[in-house]
C-alpha positions as CSV (number, residue, x, y, z in Angstrom):
1,M,0.0,0.0,0.0
2,Q,2.9,2.4,0.8
3,A,4.2,2.0,-2.8
4,L,0.7,3.2,-4.0
5,V,1.0,6.1,-1.7
6,R,4.5,7.0,-2.9
7,E,3.3,6.9,-6.5
8,G,0.4,9.2,-5.7
9,I,-2.4,6.7,-6.3
10,L,-3.5,6.5,-2.6
11,R,-3.2,8.8,0.3
12,G,-3.0,7.6,3.9
13,V,-5.7,8.8,6.3
14,R,-4.8,8.8,10.0
15,G,-7.1,8.3,12.9
16,P,-9.5,5.8,14.3
17,R,-11.4,5.6,11.0
18,G,-8.2,5.9,9.0
19,G,-6.9,3.9,6.1
20,Y,-6.3,4.7,2.5
21,Q,-8.2,6.8,-0.1
22,L,-7.8,7.1,-3.8
23,T,-6.2,10.4,-4.8
24,R,-8.2,10.4,-8.1
25,K,-11.3,8.8,-9.5
26,R,-11.2,5.1,-10.2
27,Q,-11.7,5.7,-13.9
28,H,-8.3,7.6,-13.9
29,V,-6.2,4.8,-12.3
30,S,-5.1,2.0,-14.6
31,A,-4.0,-1.6,-14.0
32,G,-0.6,-0.5,-15.4
33,D,-0.3,2.3,-12.8
34,I,-0.9,-0.2,-10.0
35,L,1.5,-2.7,-11.4
36,R,4.3,-0.1,-11.9
37,A,3.7,1.3,-8.4
38,S,3.9,-2.2,-6.8
39,G,7.1,-3.0,-8.5
40,A,5.5,-5.9,-10.3
41,V,7.0,-4.7,-13.6
42,E,10.7,-5.1,-13.5
43,G,13.6,-5.3,-15.9
44,P,15.9,-8.3,-16.4
45,A,18.1,-9.5,-13.5
46,H,21.2,-9.5,-15.7
47,G,22.3,-8.5,-19.1
48,P,22.0,-10.5,-22.3
49,T,24.7,-12.9,-23.1
50,S,24.4,-13.6,-26.9
51,D,23.9,-11.8,-30.1
52,L,20.7,-13.8,-30.7
53,M,19.3,-12.4,-27.4
54,V,20.3,-8.8,-28.2
55,K,19.3,-8.8,-31.9
56,V,16.2,-11.0,-31.9
57,V,14.7,-12.0,-28.6
58,L,15.0,-8.7,-26.6
59,P,13.5,-6.5,-29.4
60,A,10.6,-8.9,-29.7
61,L,10.1,-9.0,-25.9
62,S,10.3,-5.2,-25.8
63,A,7.6,-4.8,-28.4
64,A,5.4,-7.3,-26.6
65,E,6.0,-5.5,-23.3
66,S,5.1,-2.2,-24.9
67,E,1.8,-3.6,-26.2
68,F,1.0,-5.2,-22.9
69,E,1.7,-2.0,-21.1
70,Q,-0.7,-0.1,-23.4
71,A,-3.4,-2.8,-22.8
72,L,-3.0,-2.4,-19.1
73,G,-3.3,1.4,-19.4
74,R,-6.8,0.9,-21.0
75,I,-8.1,-1.1,-18.0
76,S,-9.3,1.3,-15.2
77,L,-9.6,0.6,-11.6
78,D,-13.3,1.4,-12.0
79,Q,-13.7,-1.4,-14.6
80,M,-11.9,-3.9,-12.2
81,A,-14.1,-2.8,-9.3
82,Q,-17.2,-3.2,-11.4
83,L,-16.1,-6.7,-12.4
84,A,-15.5,-7.6,-8.7
85,E,-18.8,-6.2,-7.7
86,S,-20.5,-8.2,-10.4
87,A,-18.7,-11.4,-9.4
88,N,-19.6,-10.8,-5.8
89,A,-23.3,-10.2,-6.7
90,N,-23.3,-13.5,-8.7
91,E,-21.7,-15.4,-5.8
92,T,-24.4,-14.0,-3.4
93,A,-27.2,-14.9,-5.8
94,K,-25.8,-18.5,-6.1
95,K,-25.7,-18.8,-2.3
96,L,-29.3,-17.6,-1.9
97,A,-30.7,-19.9,-4.6
């Protein structure tokens, strides 16, 4: 949670009813923002060791990573929350049936 605070996605609220609050609307926070803030998106642990890696594999991976990052940028926290709420409603309905 602190990583999200450092990145300006959340702010800490002190006091007996404290916790965390979003600093902007859910629609303006993407899955990519959250992954970058959490450190889930990292670079390689060590440098490449062959020409094949440098000339073929790494450029392909870089292009794929760029596309993946763009796709994550299109998924908002609001969309994820709506999916979670819908899944929770479905589970509740199943339990009541």
